[in-house]
C-alpha positions as CSV (number, residue, x, y, z in Angstrom):
1,A,-0.1,-0.1,0.0
2,S,1.3,3.5,-0.7
3,Q,1.8,6.1,1.9
4,H,1.3,8.9,-0.6
5,K,-1.6,11.4,0.3
6,A,-3.3,13.8,-2.1
7,P,-2.4,17.5,-1.3
8,Q,-4.8,19.3,0.8
9,A,-7.3,21.9,-1.1
10,T,-7.3,24.4,1.7
11,T,-4.4,26.3,0.2
12,F,-3.8,28.2,-3.0
13,Q,-0.6,26.4,-3.6
14,V,-2.0,23.2,-4.8
15,T,-0.7,22.5,-8.2
16,L,-0.9,19.6,-10.8
17,R,2.8,19.1,-10.0
18,D,2.0,18.5,-6.3
19,C,-0.7,15.9,-7.3
20,I,1.8,14.1,-9.7
21,E,4.5,14.1,-7.2
22,A,2.2,12.7,-4.6
23,R,1.0,10.1,-7.0
24,A,-2.4,11.1,-6.0
25,Y,-5.3,9.8,-8.2
26,D,-8.0,11.9,-6.3
27,C,-6.6,15.3,-7.4
28,A,-9.0,16.1,-10.1
29,P,-11.3,17.7,-7.8
30,V,-9.0,19.6,-6.1
31,I,-7.4,21.0,-9.3
32,A,-10.8,21.8,-10.7
33,S,-12.1,23.5,-7.7
34,F,-8.9,25.6,-7.7
35,D,-9.2,26.4,-11.3
36,R,-12.8,27.4,-10.8
37,A,-12.1,29.5,-7.9
38,R,-9.2,31.2,-9.6
39,L,-11.4,31.9,-12.7
40,F,-13.9,33.4,-10.4
41,R,-11.6,35.7,-8.6
42,L,-10.1,36.9,-12.1
43,S,-13.5,37.4,-13.6
44,L,-14.7,39.2,-10.5
45,L,-11.8,41.6,-10.6
46,G,-11.8,42.1,-14.4
47,G,-15.6,42.8,-14.3
48,L,-15.3,45.4,-11.5
49,Y,-12.5,47.2,-13.6
50,F,-14.7,47.0,-16.7
51,A,-17.8,48.5,-14.9
52,Q,-15.4,51.5,-14.2
53,G,-13.6,51.7,-17.4
54,V,-16.5,51.9,-19.7
55,P,-18.2,54.8,-18.1
56,W,-14.6,56.5,-17.8
57,G,-14.4,56.2,-21.6
58,F,-17.6,57.7,-22.1
59,L,-17.1,60.6,-19.6
60,T,-13.5,61.5,-20.5
61,V,-13.6,60.8,-24.3
62,A,-16.9,60.4,-26.0
63,I,-19.0,63.1,-24.1
64,P,-16.2,65.8,-24.5
65,L,-15.9,64.9,-28.2
66,H,-19.7,65.1,-28.6
67,L,-20.0,68.5,-26.8
68,S,-17.1,69.8,-28.9
69,G,-19.0,68.8,-32.0
70,R,-22.1,70.9,-30.7
71,G,-19.9,73.9,-30.4
72,V,-19.4,73.7,-26.4
73,G,-16.1,75.8,-25.7
74,P,-12.8,74.5,-24.5
75,A,-13.3,76.0,-21.0
76,E,-16.6,74.1,-20.4
77,I,-15.1,70.9,-21.8
78,G,-12.0,71.3,-19.5
79,A,-14.3,72.0,-16.4
80,L,-16.2,68.7,-17.2
81,L,-12.6,66.9,-17.6
82,A,-11.5,68.5,-14.5
83,A,-14.7,67.1,-12.6
84,A,-14.2,63.8,-14.0
85,T,-10.4,63.6,-12.7
86,L,-10.3,65.5,-9.5
87,P,-12.1,62.7,-7.5
88,W,-9.1,60.3,-8.5
89,T,-6.7,62.5,-6.6
90,I,-8.4,61.8,-3.3
91,K,-7.9,58.2,-3.6
92,P,-5.4,58.0,-0.7
93,F,-8.3,59.1,1.7
94,L,-10.9,56.9,0.1
95,G,-8.2,54.0,0.8
96,L,-8.3,54.9,4.5
97,G,-12.1,54.4,4.3
98,A,-11.9,51.1,2.6
99,D,-9.3,49.9,5.1
100,R,-10.8,51.3,8.3
101,I,-14.5,51.2,8.0
102,S,-16.2,48.1,8.9
103,F,-19.7,47.0,8.0
104,G,-20.2,44.4,10.6
105,R,-20.8,40.9,9.5
106,F,-20.4,42.2,5.8
107,G,-16.8,43.1,6.2
108,R,-15.0,46.0,4.8
109,R,-14.6,45.5,1.0
110,K,-18.0,44.1,-0.3
111,P,-20.3,46.9,1.1
112,F,-17.8,49.6,-0.2
113,I,-17.7,48.1,-3.5
114,L,-21.3,47.5,-3.9
115,G,-22.4,50.9,-2.5
116,A,-20.0,52.6,-4.8
117,Q,-21.2,50.4,-7.6
118,A,-24.8,51.1,-6.8
119,A,-24.1,54.9,-6.8
120,M,-22.3,54.8,-10.1
121,A,-25.3,52.9,-11.6
122,V,-27.5,55.8,-10.1
123,T,-25.4,58.6,-11.6
124,L,-25.3,56.7,-15.1
125,V,-29.0,56.5,-15.1
126,I,-29.6,60.2,-14.4
127,L,-27.0,61.2,-17.1
128,A,-28.8,58.8,-19.5
129,L,-32.3,60.0,-18.6
130,A,-31.4,63.7,-18.6
131,G,-29.2,63.7,-21.8
132,L,-26.4,66.0,-22.5
133,S,-28.8,68.9,-22.6
134,L,-28.1,69.8,-19.0
135,A,-26.5,72.9,-17.8
136,P,-22.7,72.6,-17.8
137,S,-22.5,72.9,-14.3
138,V,-25.3,70.2,-13.5
139,L,-23.5,67.8,-16.0
140,A,-20.0,68.6,-14.2
141,W,-21.5,67.7,-10.9
142,L,-23.0,64.6,-12.0
143,V,-19.8,63.6,-13.6
144,F,-17.9,64.5,-10.4
145,A,-20.2,62.2,-8.3
146,H,-20.0,59.5,-10.9
147,S,-16.1,59.7,-10.8
148,L,-16.0,60.1,-6.9
149,C,-18.0,56.9,-6.7
150,A,-15.8,55.0,-9.4
151,A,-12.6,56.1,-7.6
152,A,-14.2,54.7,-4.3
153,Q,-14.9,51.5,-6.1
154,D,-11.7,51.3,-7.7
155,V,-9.9,51.6,-4.1
156,G,-12.2,48.9,-2.8
157,T,-11.5,46.7,-5.7
158,D,-7.8,47.0,-5.4
159,A,-8.0,46.2,-1.5
160,L,-10.4,43.3,-2.4
161,A,-7.5,42.1,-4.8
162,I,-4.9,42.1,-2.3
163,D,-7.3,40.3,0.1
164,L,-8.4,37.7,-2.3
165,L,-5.3,36.8,-4.4
166,P,-2.1,35.0,-3.4
167,P,1.0,36.7,-4.6
168,S,1.7,34.5,-7.2
169,E,-1.7,35.4,-9.0
170,R,-1.4,39.2,-8.5
171,G,0.5,40.0,-11.6
172,R,-2.0,38.2,-14.0
173,A,-4.9,39.7,-12.0
174,N,-3.4,43.2,-12.5
175,G,-2.9,42.5,-16.1
176,I,-6.6,41.4,-16.4
177,M,-7.9,44.4,-14.4
178,S,-6.1,46.9,-16.4
179,A,-7.0,45.5,-19.8
180,A,-10.7,45.4,-18.7
181,K,-10.6,49.0,-17.7
182,H,-9.1,50.2,-21.0
């Protein structure tokens, strides 16, 4: 009888090599569950970055181009772009909130991300319903509110990535997240 045991599925370090070296024939469920969990983590993080990236492209590229085509001047477009980018400068303070504010049994990251995501959706619905016929100052405030929520979601997602990912997976996840955003 062989003394070899299958590797435990409790760590992220289980690989096919571990199973082969242990000569374990019951490793398929371990590897399959690891691959599904990894795929879920990478898909979740990529999806969250996609959710911030698509609106960012509309707010900083498509809308300014559309407004320019309608004869809106550079000062108003510049103010809109300032409103879109200013919230990203306070990410360190948002990060303190994401790290220090706990939502009880719901934890720190998920409520922070879900709240920001919901607020992003609300601002986008308002923008979609109101259209671009809003006064420039109202449009700028809506863009500012959306960008503030997106920056908060970004900070929460980055913190979640550090919480969820083993160090060996962070490089690949960062590439997926960056590609999904752009």
